[in-house]
C-alpha positions in Angstrom: -64.4 52.5 -98.5 -63.6 54.2 -95.2 -61.2 51.4 -94.3 -59.4 51.8 -97.6 -59.1 55.6 -97.1 -57.7 55.1 -93.7 -55.2 52.6 -95.2 -53.9 55.2 -97.7 -53.6 57.9 -95.0 -51.7 55.6 -92.8 -49.3 54.8 -95.7 -48.6 58.5 -96.2 -48.0 59.1 -92.5 -45.7 56.2 -92.2 -43.6 57.2 -95.2 -43.4 60.9 -94.2 -42.0 59.8 -90.9 -39.0 58.3 -92.7 -38.1 61.2 -95.0 -34.4 61.9 -95.2 -33.2 65.2 -93.6 -30.9 66.5 -96.3 -33.1 66.0 -99.4 -36.5 67.0 -98.2 -39.2 65.1 -100.1 -36.6 63.5 -102.5 -37.5 59.9 -101.9 -34.7 58.8 -104.3 -32.3 59.3 -101.3 -34.3 56.9 -99.1 -32.8 53.7 -97.9 -29.3 54.2 -99.5 -27.0 51.2 -99.2 -24.3 51.4 -96.6 -21.4 53.5 -97.8 -23.4 55.4 -100.4 -24.0 59.1 -99.9 -26.4 59.7 -102.8 -28.5 58.1 -105.5 -28.9 59.9 -108.8 -32.0 59.0 -110.8 -35.0 57.1 -109.7 -34.8 53.9 -111.7 -36.1 52.3 -114.8 -39.8 51.6 -115.2 -41.2 48.1 -115.7 -44.8 48.0 -114.7 -47.7 50.0 -113.1 -50.8 49.2 -111.1 -53.7 51.3 -109.7 -54.7 50.8 -106.1 -58.4 49.5 -105.9 -59.6 52.9 -104.7 -57.8 54.7 -107.5 -55.9 57.0 -105.2 -52.4 55.6 -105.8 -50.2 54.1 -108.5 -47.5 51.5 -107.7 -44.6 51.5 -110.2 -42.2 48.6 -110.5 -38.7 50.1 -111.1 -35.1 49.3 -111.2 -34.5 50.2 -107.5 -37.8 49.3 -105.9 -41.5 50.1 -105.9 -42.5 53.7 -106.1 -45.8 54.8 -104.8 -47.4 57.9 -106.3 -50.5 60.0 -105.5 -52.5 59.4 -108.6 -54.1 62.8 -108.5 -51.3 65.1 -107.6 -48.4 63.1 -109.0 -46.5 63.4 -105.7 -44.1 60.7 -104.6 -45.6 59.0 -101.6 -42.9 56.4 -100.9 -40.3 53.9 -102.1 -40.3 50.2 -101.0 -37.0 48.5 -101.3 -35.7 45.1 -100.5 -35.5 43.1 -103.8 -31.9 42.5 -104.8 -32.8 42.7 -108.5 -35.0 45.1 -110.6 -38.7 44.9 -109.7 -40.4 43.7 -112.9 -44.1 43.5 -111.9 -46.6 44.7 -109.3 -50.2 44.0 -108.3 -52.5 45.2 -105.5 -54.8 42.7 -103.8 -58.5 43.3 -104.6 -59.2 45.1 -101.3 -55.9 47.1 -101.5 -54.4 45.9 -98.2 -51.5 44.1 -99.8 -49.1 44.9 -102.6 -47.2 42.0 -104.3 -44.1 42.4 -106.4 -41.9 40.2 -108.5 -38.3 40.7 -109.4 -35.2 39.7 -111.4 -34.0 38.2 -108.1 -36.4 35.3 -108.8 -38.4 36.2 -105.7 -41.9 37.5 -104.8 -42.5 39.9 -102.0 -45.6 40.9 -100.2 -46.0 44.3 -98.6 -48.5 45.8 -96.1 -50.1 48.7 -98.0 -50.9 50.6 -94.8 -47.4 50.6 -93.4 -45.0 49.7 -96.2 -43.7 46.9 -94.1 -42.5 43.8 -95.8 -44.7 40.9 -94.9 -43.1 37.9 -96.7 -40.5 36.8 -99.2 -41.7 34.0 -101.4 -39.1 31.8 -103.2 -39.5 29.0 -105.7 -38.9 30.3 -109.2 -35.5 29.6 -110.7 -35.6 32.6 -113.0 -36.9 36.2 -113.0 -40.6 36.8 -112.1 -42.2 38.2 -115.3 -45.9 38.5 -114.4 -48.1 38.6 -111.3 -51.9 38.5 -110.6 -54.3 38.1 -107.7 -57.4 36.0 -108.1 -60.7 38.1 -108.0 -61.5 37.0 -104.4 -57.9 37.7 -103.3 -57.2 34.2 -102.0 -54.6 33.2 -104.6 -51.6 34.8 -106.1 -50.3 33.6 -109.5 -46.8 34.4 -110.7 -45.2 33.7 -114.1 -41.5 33.4 -114.6 -38.6 33.1 -117.0 -38.3 29.5 -115.8 -41.4 28.7 -118.0 -43.7 28.0 -115.0 -46.7 29.6 -113.3 -46.9 29.1 -109.5 -50.2 29.4 -107.6 -49.9 30.3 -103.9 -52.0 31.2 -101.0 -52.1 35.0 -101.1 -51.8 35.5 -97.4 -49.4 32.8 -96.3 -47.5 32.3 -99.6 -48.0 28.5 -99.3 -47.5 26.7 -102.6 -50.6 25.4 -104.2 -49.6 24.3 -107.7 -47.0 24.6 -110.4 -48.3 25.0 -114.0 -45.6 24.1 -116.5 -45.5 26.1 -119.6 -43.8 24.4 -122.5 -40.2 24.9 -123.6 -39.6 26.1 -127.1 -38.4 23.5 -129.6 -34.9 24.9 -129.3 -34.9 23.5 -125.7 -34.8 26.9 -124.0 -37.3 27.8 -121.3 -39.4 30.8 -122.4 -40.8 33.4 -120.1 -44.4 33.6 -119.2 -45.3 37.0 -120.6 -48.8 37.4 -119.3 -51.2 35.8 -116.8 -54.8 36.8 -116.0 -57.6 35.2 -113.9 -61.1 34.9 -115.3 -63.5 37.2 -113.4 -65.1 34.2 -111.7 -61.6 33.0 -110.6 -62.1 29.5 -111.9 -59.7 29.8 -114.8 -56.2 31.2 -115.5 -55.1 32.3 -119.0 -51.4 32.5 -119.8 -49.1 33.3 -122.7 -45.4 33.0 -123.2 -42.6 34.2 -125.3 -41.8 32.0 -128.3 -44.8 29.9 -127.6 -46.3 30.9 -130.9 -49.6 32.6 -131.6 -51.5 30.8 -128.9 -52.3 31.0 -125.2 -53.2 28.4 -122.5 -56.1 28.0 -120.2 -55.8 26.3 -116.8 -58.3 25.1 -114.2 -57.4 26.9 -111.1 -58.6 24.3 -108.5 -56.7 21.4 -110.1 -53.9 23.1 -112.0 -55.0 21.1 -115.1 -54.3 22.4 -118.6 -57.8 22.8 -120.1 -57.1 24.1 -123.6 -54.5 25.7 -125.8 -56.1 28.2 -128.0 -54.6 29.9 -131.1 -52.5 29.0 -134.1 -50.6 25.9 -135.1 -47.6 26.8 -137.4 -47.1 24.6 -140.5 -44.3 25.5 -142.8 -44.2 29.1 -141.5 -47.9 29.7 -142.1 -50.4 30.2 -139.2 -53.3 27.7 -139.2 -55.9 29.0 -136.7 -57.7 26.5 -134.5 -60.6 27.4 -132.2 -59.5 24.6 -129.8 -56.1 23.1 -129.9 -56.2 20.3 -127.3 -53.0 18.5 -128.2 -50.7 17.8 -125.3 -47.8 16.2 -127.0 -46.0 19.5 -127.7 -45.1 18.3 -131.2 -46.3 21.2 -133.2 -43.7 23.7 -134.3 -42.9 27.3 -133.2 -43.2 30.4 -135.2 -39.6 31.8 -135.0 -40.8 35.3 -134.3 -44.5 35.6 -133.3 -46.1 35.0 -129.9 -48.9 36.2 -127.7 -47.6 38.9 -125.4 -50.7 40.1 -123.5 -54.1 38.9 -122.4 -57.2 40.6 -120.9 -60.7 39.3 -119.9 -63.8 41.5 -120.2 -65.2 42.3 -116.7 -68.1 39.9 -117.4 -65.8 37.1 -118.5 -67.5 36.5 -121.8 -64.6 37.5 -123.9 -60.8 37.2 -123.8 -58.6 39.5 -125.8 -55.1 38.6 -126.9 -52.4 40.7 -128.4 -49.0 39.9 -129.7 -46.0 40.3 -132.0 -48.1 39.9 -135.2 -49.6 43.4 -134.4 -53.1 42.1 -134.1 -55.7 42.0 -131.2 -57.9 39.0 -131.3 -61.2 38.5 -129.4 -62.3 35.0 -128.2 -65.7 34.0 -127.0 -65.1 32.1 -123.8 -67.9 29.6 -124.0 -66.8 28.1 -127.3 -63.3 29.7 -127.7 -64.2 30.8 -131.2 -62.4 33.7 -132.7 -65.1 36.4 -133.1 -63.2 39.5 -134.3 -59.7 40.9 -135.0 -58.5 44.5 -134.7 -55.4 45.5 -136.5 -54.0 49.1 -136.7 -50.8 48.9 -134.8 -47.6 49.1 -136.8 -45.7 46.9 -134.4 -46.1 44.4 -131.6 -49.0 44.7 -129.2 -47.4 44.8 -125.8 -50.2 45.5 -123.4 -54.0 45.3 -123.1 -56.5 46.5 -120.6 -60.3 46.7 -120.5 -62.2 49.7 -119.1 -64.2 48.8 -116.0 -67.5 48.8 -118.0 -66.0 46.6 -120.7 -67.1 48.9 -123.5 -63.5 49.9 -124.4 -60.2 48.2 -124.6 -56.8 50.0 -124.6 -53.8 48.6 -126.4 -50.1 49.6 -126.2 -47.6 48.8 -128.8 -43.9 48.8 -129.7 -44.9 51.4 -132.3 -44.9 53.8 -129.3 -48.7 54.5 -129.6 -51.7 53.7 -127.4 -55.0 53.0 -129.1 -58.4 53.3 -127.3 -60.9 51.0 -129.0 -64.7 50.9 -129.0 -65.1 47.2 -128.6 -68.5 47.1 -130.3 -67.6 49.2 -133.3 -63.9 48.5 -133.7 -63.1 52.1 -134.3 -60.1 53.5 -132.3 -58.5 56.7 -131.1 -54.8 57.0 -131.3 -53.0 58.3 -128.3 -49.5 59.6 -129.2 -46.8 61.2 -127.2 -44.4 58.5 -126.4 -41.1 57.8 -128.1 -40.6 54.2 -127.0 -42.7 51.1 -126.6 -45.5 50.9 -124.1 -44.7 48.8 -120.9 -47.9 49.1 -118.9 -51.5 50.4 -119.0 -54.1 50.6 -116.2 -57.5 52.1 -116.0 -58.5 53.8 -112.8 -61.4 51.9 -111.1 -63.9 54.5 -112.2 -62.7 54.3 -115.8 -62.2 58.1 -116.1 -58.4 58.0 -116.1 -55.9 55.9 -117.9 -52.3 55.5 -116.7 -49.5 54.4 -119.0 -45.8 53.7 -118.7 -43.3 53.5 -121.5 -39.7 52.7 -122.2 -39.1 56.4 -122.4 -39.5 56.2 -118.6 -42.5 58.5 -118.2 -45.8 57.7 -116.5 -48.6 59.6 -118.1 -52.3 60.1 -117.3 -55.0 60.3 -120.0 -58.7 60.9 -120.1 -60.1 57.3 -120.1 -62.9 58.2 -122.5 -61.5 60.8 -125.0 -57.8 59.8 -124.7 -56.9 63.5 -124.0 -53.5 63.9 -122.4 -53.9 65.1 -118.8 -50.4 65.2 -117.3 -47.0 63.5 -117.0 -47.2 62.0 -113.5 -43.5 61.2 -113.1 -40.3 60.9 -115.1 -37.8 58.1 -114.3 -34.3 57.4 -115.5 -33.4 54.6 -117.9 -30.5 52.2 -117.8 -27.1 53.9 -117.3 -24.8 52.7 -120.0 -21.7 54.8 -119.1 -20.5 57.5 -116.7 -17.5 59.9 -116.5 -16.3 62.6 -114.2 -15.0 66.0 -115.5 -11.3 66.5 -114.7 -12.2 69.0 -111.9 -14.6 66.5 -110.4 -17.5 69.0 -110.2 -19.6 67.4 -112.9 -20.6 63.8 -113.5 -22.1 62.8 -116.9 -24.2 59.7 -117.6 -25.2 58.2 -120.9 -28.6 56.5 -120.8 -30.5 53.9 -122.8 -33.4 56.3 -123.3 -31.2 58.5 -125.6 -30.4 61.1 -123.0 -27.2 62.5 -121.6 -27.5 63.7 -118.0 -25.2 66.1 -116.2 -25.1 65.9 -112.4 -23.6 67.8 -109.6 -22.0 65.0 -107.6 -21.7 66.9 -104.3 -25.5 67.5 -104.0 -27.0 65.0 -106.4 -28.7 67.7 -108.3 -29.3 67.1 -112.0 -27.8 70.1 -113.9 -29.0 69.4 -117.5 -30.4 66.9 -119.9 -29.0 66.8 -123.4 -31.2 65.3 -126.1 -30.4 64.9 -129.7 -31.4 62.7 -132.6 -30.1 59.6 -131.0 -31.0 56.4 -129.2 -29.3 54.5 -126.5 -26.2 56.6 -125.5 -23.5 53.9 -125.0 -20.5 56.1 -124.2 -19.7 59.5 -122.9 -16.4 61.3 -122.4 -15.4 64.8 -121.2 -12.6 66.7 -123.0 -9.7 67.3 -120.5 -10.6 71.1 -120.4 -14.2 70.2 -119.5 -15.7 72.3 -122.2 -16.8 69.6 -124.6 -18.6 66.3 -124.2 -18.4 63.5 -126.7 -21.2 60.9 -126.9 -21.6 57.7 -128.9 -25.1 56.3 -129.6 -26.4 52.9 -130.4 -29.3 52.8 -132.9 -28.2 55.7 -135.2 -24.5 54.9 -134.4 -23.4 58.5 -134.3 -20.6 60.4 -132.6 -21.7 63.8 -131.3 -19.9 66.7 -129.7 -21.6 68.9 -127.2 -20.9 72.3 -125.5 -21.1 71.5 -121.8 -22.1 75.0 -120.7 -24.9 75.6 -123.2 -26.0 72.0 -123.9 -25.8 72.7 -127.6 -24.9 70.0 -130.1 -21.7 71.3 -131.8 -21.2 68.7 -134.4 -21.8 65.2 -135.6 -18.5 63.6 -136.4 -20.0 60.6 -138.1 -23.1 58.4 -138.4 -23.3 54.7 -138.8 -20.0 54.0 -137.2 -21.2 51.5 -134.6 -19.8 53.4 -131.6 -20.0 51.8 -128.1 -17.0 53.5 -126.5 -15.2 56.8 -126.7 -12.1 58.3 -125.0 -10.2 61.6 -125.2 -6.4 61.6 -125.1 -5.0 63.3 -121.9 -4.0 66.4 -123.8 -7.4 66.6 -125.5 -6.0 66.6 -129.1 -7.3 63.2 -130.1 -10.5 61.2 -129.7 -10.7 57.5 -130.2 -13.9 55.5 -130.9 -14.6 51.8 -131.2 -17.5 49.4 -131.5 -18.7 47.0 -134.1 -18.3 49.2 -137.3 -16.7 47.8 -140.5 -14.8 44.8 -139.3 -14.6 46.1 -135.8 -12.4 49.0 -136.6 -11.1 51.7 -134.2 -11.3 55.3 -135.4 -8.7 57.9 -134.5 -10.0 61.5 -134.7 -8.6 65.0 -134.5 -10.6 66.2 -131.5 -10.5 69.9 -132.4 -11.1 69.7 -136.2 -13.4 66.7 -136.0 -11.5 65.0 -138.8 -10.9 61.3 -139.1 -7.1 60.7 -139.0 -6.9 56.9 -139.2 -9.0 53.7 -139.4 -7.3 51.0 -137.3 -8.0 47.4 -137.9 -7.0 44.2 -136.1 -9.7 43.1 -133.8 -12.0 40.3 -135.1 -15.0 41.1 -132.9 -16.7 44.0 -131.2 -14.3 46.5 -129.5 -15.8 46.8 -126.1 -13.5 49.2 -124.2 -10.8 51.8 -125.1 -8.5 53.6 -122.6 -5.5 55.9 -122.9 -2.4 55.5 -120.9 -1.9 58.4 -118.4 1.0 59.8 -120.5 -1.1 59.7 -123.7 1.5 57.8 -125.7 -0.5 54.6 -126.0 -4.1 53.5 -126.0 -5.4 50.0 -125.3 -8.5 48.3 -126.7 -10.4 45.3 -125.4 -12.5 43.2 -127.6 -15.0 40.3 -127.6 -12.3 38.5 -129.7 -10.8 37.8 -126.3 -7.7 40.0 -126.7 -6.4 43.4 -125.6 -4.3 45.3 -128.0 -1.9 48.2 -127.5 -1.6 51.0 -130.1 0.7 54.0 -130.7 -1.5 57.0 -130.0 0.1 59.2 -132.8 0.2 56.7 -135.6 -2.2 54.0 -134.7 0.5 51.4 -135.2 -0.1 48.1 -133.4 2.4 47.6 -130.6 1.5 44.3 -129.0 -1.4 41.9 -128.2 -2.2 40.6 -124.7 -3.8 37.3 -125.6 -6.3 36.1 -123.0 -8.6 33.5 -124.5 -10.6 33.0 -121.3 -13.6 35.1 -122.3 -14.7 38.2 -124.1 -13.0 41.3 -122.8 -15.7 43.7 -121.5 -13.8 46.3 -119.7 -10.2 47.6 -119.3 -8.4 50.3 -117.2 -4.8 51.6 -116.8 -3.2 51.9 -113.5 -2.4 55.6 -112.6 1.3 55.1 -113.3 0.5 53.4 -116.7 2.6 50.3 -115.9 -0.3 47.9 -115.4 -3.6 47.2 -117.1 -6.6 45.5 -115.5 -9.2 43.6 -117.7 -12.6 42.3 -116.9 -14.0 39.4 -118.9 -17.3 37.6 -119.7 -16.1 34.5 -118.0 -15.7 36.3 -114.7 -11.9 36.7 -114.9 -10.2 39.9 -113.7 -6.6 39.9 -114.9 -3.7 42.3 -114.1 -1.2 42.8 -116.9 2.3 44.2 -117.1 2.0 46.7 -120.0 5.7 46.9 -120.8 6.4 43.2 -120.8 3.0 42.2 -122.1 2.7 39.5 -119.5 0.1 38.5 -117.0 1.0 39.6 -113.5 -1.9 37.8 -111.8 -5.4 36.5 -112.1 -7.4 38.4 -109.5 -10.7 36.6 -109.8 -12.2 33.6 -111.5 -15.8 34.2 -110.6 -18.5 32.8 -112.9 -20.3 36.1 -113.5 -19.7 38.6 -116.3 -17.4 41.5 -115.3 -19.0 44.6 -116.9 -16.7 47.4 -115.6 -13.4 48.0 -113.9 -11.6 51.0 -112.5 -8.4 51.9 -110.6 -8.5 54.2 -107.6 -6.5 57.4 -108.2 -3.8 56.2 -105.7 -3.5 52.9 -107.6 -4.0 50.8 -104.5 -7.5 49.5 -105.2 -9.3 48.0 -108.2 -13.1 48.1 -108.4 -15.0 45.8 -110.6 -18.8 45.7 -111.4 -20.8 42.6 -112.2 -23.4 42.0 -114.8 -27.2 41.7 -114.2 -27.0 38.3 -112.5 -24.5 39.6 -110.0 -25.0 43.4 -109.7 -22.4 44.0 -107.1 -19.2 46.0 -106.9 -16.1 44.1 -105.8 -13.0 45.9 -104.3 -9.6 44.3 -104.7 -6.1 45.1 -103.4 -4.1 45.9 -106.5 -0.8 44.8 -105.0 -1.9 41.4 -103.8 -5.2 40.6 -105.6 -6.9 40.1 -102.3 -10.6 40.7 -102.1 -11.4 43.6 -99.8 -15.1 44.3 -99.9 -18.4 43.8 -101.7 -20.7 46.8 -102.2 -24.4 46.0 -102.7 -27.2 48.3 -103.6 -27.9 48.2 -107.3 -30.7 46.2 -108.9 -29.1 45.7 -112.3 -25.7 45.2 -113.9 -22.9 47.7 -113.1 -22.1 49.1 -116.6 -20.0 52.0 -115.5 -17.5 52.7 -112.7 -15.6 56.0 -112.2 -13.5 57.5 -109.4 -13.7 61.2 -108.8 -10.2 62.8 -109.6 -9.5 63.4 -105.9 -10.5 59.8 -105.1 -13.1 60.8 -102.6 -16.1 59.3 -104.4 -16.7 56.1 -106.5 -19.6 56.4 -108.9 -21.4 53.4 -110.2 -23.9 53.4 -113.1 -26.4 50.6 -113.4 -28.9 48.9 -115.7 -31.4 49.7 -112.9 -31.5 53.4 -114.1 -29.5 54.9 -111.2 -26.0 56.1 -110.2 -24.8 55.5 -106.7 -22.1 57.7 -105.2 -20.0 55.9 -102.6 -18.0 57.7 -99.9 -14.5 56.2 -100.4 -13.1 57.0 -96.9 -16.2 55.5 -95.3 -16.0 52.4 -97.4 -12.3 51.9 -96.5 -12.8 52.4 -92.8 -15.7 49.9 -92.5 
């Protein structure tokens, strides 16, 4: 115990030594990528793990691994190095090492006493979805989207065995959703997406598949087997249901499984007979964890609740407080505290016995769907997947306000030219809302159920245009002051993904997944011309500052520059294989910036006159869904799926 305590103190001392000067204890500004002056937000949450002594929590996030003091809630450090979002974390049994898996397909080992990266382990061909140490700490198991589990030496990373999960009958590899060692370390249990209502048991020493336990589906009906030993993979899938989480009792006598059928099942590990079933959740069971004494089990669900169950009596306490599905649960080693993480991007602590809420340990930021500068450049707004709109002071990185309404997944945000009003378009309730920027008050709802994924004000502020997937992929033209619908514009045959006004406000352009860009008269909504592309779905468009050219980014990786007047292609700038999610012109018109999707989360800079590639900016862990230059051209802001915004110093970038 003394050694572990020394380890924790050393970690704190190491991390304090590297605190940034300008932001005090704000770890979000640590280890910024070259050329970036600030990071806004601290990233999307994916997983949590308690240290063995219960003093710290490790949080897998969109930008790295956050370390928190589990008692005070203080940030202790941020470990970065993965080039994708960190999806899972696990402490070694003695707490000296922390392992992490990522969307970059790699596993990293970290020294818990110094924060130093020990090793990068490669081998998976898809994202790492789950990670677990064997009870004695000698083995590390990782599950992946490539439908395999890999066993490695926990110290050296040397490969021991590859356990091949099955493919679904559609031929696609399915991710390994959960892996867990038996307490004696002799067996590994695994479950995978679309693998049906069953899980697999593996012999650790040999890598041999011992049993497949669960349901066989016949004509859409689950037939439960206590021991399905078939190995020919000929049985059919349930199209929807699968086991999502597994947990052994501390004594190893029972294994609990939870899944998309909303049930928790308990299996006796000697015979693998189903001994009992709990069912109270209204949606998928996403996470399970036993208390250290094995008397309780906690379950998290997509119904946004946590339930604390008495295993012997099957009665439960409902823990409410979240607004989104539960991503992770972890008991402190003494069982007195329960930590939870949710898609609402909060980490909360609860009494492990009574379920009483103790505190919100930390609040993170969700995927950034869109960003925009105010015309004076003094405010930056972001729309987030957690349903929030956040206002930031871009010079200091300070969050000014959070706007919350009856909405989910804010897909688009736009400032009125005078900066007094903010328009937002949401996903799940498909509403367009107007907000007072100074007070944060919701002024009006223009419409609901209009499938809005993008919004833009005309340069004079008199009109607002919205588009998305509503009613045959229509575009709606609004009177911005009165909030009245002026015209419904049709023509696109698939989702309208991007809308922009020309600088003079006479024309607006729309890009669509139907592989076209269309130009429209801003006053009448009359169709002017179509720029036919056909190379891929148009994901993003932007006018040049003089309005004579239009740049488009496509799903196939093409970036094209168009002559707006002639309606002809000027040049193809890029034919990369990755999806281009965002594009922007610099205010001087000399540079085009493009942002890649989640498999290539980089910003590329291009010479607008020649199409020559100038530079690659790296630093995000997820797709770049928004790019915006400040009006004076001094800053390029990038919003990402990783839950952060990076502010890039334009002069520094150009001079490097």
